[in-house]
C-alpha positions as CSV (number, residue, x, y, z in Angstrom):
1,M,-13.8,-32.9,-20.7
2,S,-16.7,-30.6,-20.3
3,S,-16.7,-27.7,-17.8
4,D,-18.7,-29.8,-15.3
5,G,-15.9,-32.4,-15.1
6,L,-17.8,-35.1,-17.1
7,P,-16.9,-36.2,-20.6
8,P,-19.2,-34.7,-23.3
9,D,-22.2,-36.8,-24.3
10,P,-21.2,-38.2,-27.8
11,F,-24.9,-38.5,-28.6
12,A,-26.0,-35.0,-27.6
13,G,-28.7,-33.7,-29.9
14,D,-28.8,-37.0,-31.9
15,P,-32.4,-38.1,-32.4
16,Y,-31.2,-41.7,-32.7
17,D,-29.4,-41.6,-29.3
18,P,-29.8,-45.2,-28.0
19,A,-30.1,-43.8,-24.4
20,L,-33.4,-42.1,-25.4
21,S,-35.2,-45.4,-25.0
22,L,-34.2,-45.4,-21.3
23,D,-36.3,-42.3,-20.7
24,E,-39.4,-44.1,-21.9
25,H,-39.5,-46.0,-18.6
26,D,-39.8,-42.7,-16.6
27,P,-41.6,-40.1,-18.7
28,E,-41.7,-37.6,-15.8
29,G,-37.9,-37.7,-15.3
30,P,-36.1,-38.3,-12.1
31,E,-37.8,-37.7,-8.8
32,E,-36.6,-34.7,-6.9
33,L,-34.4,-35.3,-3.9
34,S,-36.0,-35.0,-0.5
35,D,-34.6,-32.4,1.9
36,D,-32.8,-35.2,3.8
37,E,-31.3,-36.6,0.6
38,R,-30.2,-33.1,-0.5
39,E,-28.5,-32.6,2.9
40,E,-26.7,-35.9,2.5
41,V,-25.4,-35.0,-0.9
42,V,-24.2,-31.6,0.3
43,A,-22.5,-33.3,3.2
44,D,-20.9,-35.8,0.8
45,L,-19.6,-33.0,-1.4
46,A,-18.1,-31.3,1.7
47,D,-16.5,-34.5,2.9
48,L,-15.2,-35.3,-0.6
49,A,-13.4,-31.9,-0.7
50,V,-11.7,-32.7,2.7
51,Y,-10.7,-36.2,1.5
52,Q,-9.2,-35.0,-1.7
53,A,-7.3,-32.2,0.1
54,L,-5.8,-34.8,2.5
55,L,-5.2,-37.7,0.2
56,E,-4.5,-36.4,-3.3
57,N,-1.0,-35.3,-2.5
58,R,-0.4,-38.8,-1.1
59,G,-1.0,-40.3,-4.5
60,V,-4.7,-41.3,-4.1
61,R,-6.5,-40.6,-7.3
62,G,-10.1,-41.1,-6.0
63,I,-12.6,-43.4,-4.5
64,V,-13.4,-47.1,-5.3
65,V,-17.0,-48.2,-4.9
66,D,-18.3,-51.8,-4.8
67,C,-21.3,-51.8,-7.1
68,G,-24.3,-53.7,-5.8
69,D,-25.8,-53.8,-9.3
70,C,-23.0,-55.5,-11.3
71,G,-20.8,-56.8,-8.4
72,E,-17.7,-55.1,-9.7
73,Q,-15.6,-52.3,-8.3
74,H,-16.0,-48.8,-9.9
75,F,-13.1,-46.3,-9.7
76,H,-14.0,-42.7,-9.5
77,E,-11.4,-39.9,-9.8
78,W,-12.0,-37.0,-7.5
79,S,-13.3,-34.6,-10.2
80,L,-15.6,-37.2,-11.7
81,L,-17.1,-38.1,-8.4
82,R,-17.6,-34.4,-7.5
83,A,-19.3,-33.7,-10.8
84,S,-21.5,-36.7,-10.4
85,L,-22.6,-35.7,-6.9
86,Q,-23.2,-32.1,-8.1
87,Q,-25.3,-33.4,-10.9
88,L,-27.3,-35.5,-8.5
89,L,-27.9,-32.4,-6.4
90,D,-28.8,-30.3,-9.4
91,E,-30.8,-32.8,-11.5
92,G,-31.9,-35.5,-9.1
93,Q,-29.9,-38.2,-11.0
94,M,-26.4,-39.1,-12.1
95,R,-25.6,-39.3,-15.8
96,P,-24.0,-42.6,-16.9
97,H,-20.3,-42.3,-17.5
98,E,-17.4,-44.4,-18.9
99,P,-15.5,-46.4,-16.4
100,A,-12.0,-45.5,-15.6
101,F,-9.6,-47.0,-18.3
102,D,-7.3,-49.6,-16.8
103,P,-7.2,-48.1,-13.3
104,E,-4.5,-49.0,-10.8
105,P,-6.6,-50.3,-7.9
106,T,-3.9,-49.2,-5.4
107,D,-4.5,-45.6,-6.4
108,Y,-8.1,-45.6,-5.1
109,V,-9.5,-46.0,-1.6
110,T,-12.9,-46.6,-0.1
111,W,-15.1,-43.8,1.3
112,E,-14.8,-45.5,4.7
113,Y,-11.0,-45.4,4.4
114,C,-11.2,-41.6,3.6
115,R,-13.5,-41.0,6.6
116,G,-11.1,-42.9,8.9
117,Y,-8.1,-41.2,7.6
118,A,-9.7,-37.7,7.9
119,D,-10.8,-38.5,11.4
120,A,-7.3,-39.6,12.4
121,V,-5.6,-36.6,10.8
122,L,-8.0,-34.0,12.1
123,A,-8.0,-35.6,15.6
124,D,-4.2,-35.0,15.8
125,S,-4.7,-31.3,14.8
């Protein structure tokens, strides 16, 4: 894995990279995040750190997200999700990544579960 927590791009520097054709649809690149969107991503990164601190030692490996585009669940380990959110903050978009290989669904929870768990734990403090 690269230092940003994402796997290296196997086509980096390849002039025949099949993903280059995707850039043709948006020659100007991604739009910059608005101030409100930036604040939301920063808040998500802070929340993610809390959720990981509370849940990782209980065996939770990350977050599961229901994808509206493909209708499937996507499993994101803590470090991959953090790297993706940081990339969104830095570059205005998330790089595509390989899905988790044969994830155990019981090792992942939803963002809403994390929020509820954190609220309950922190309310007891």
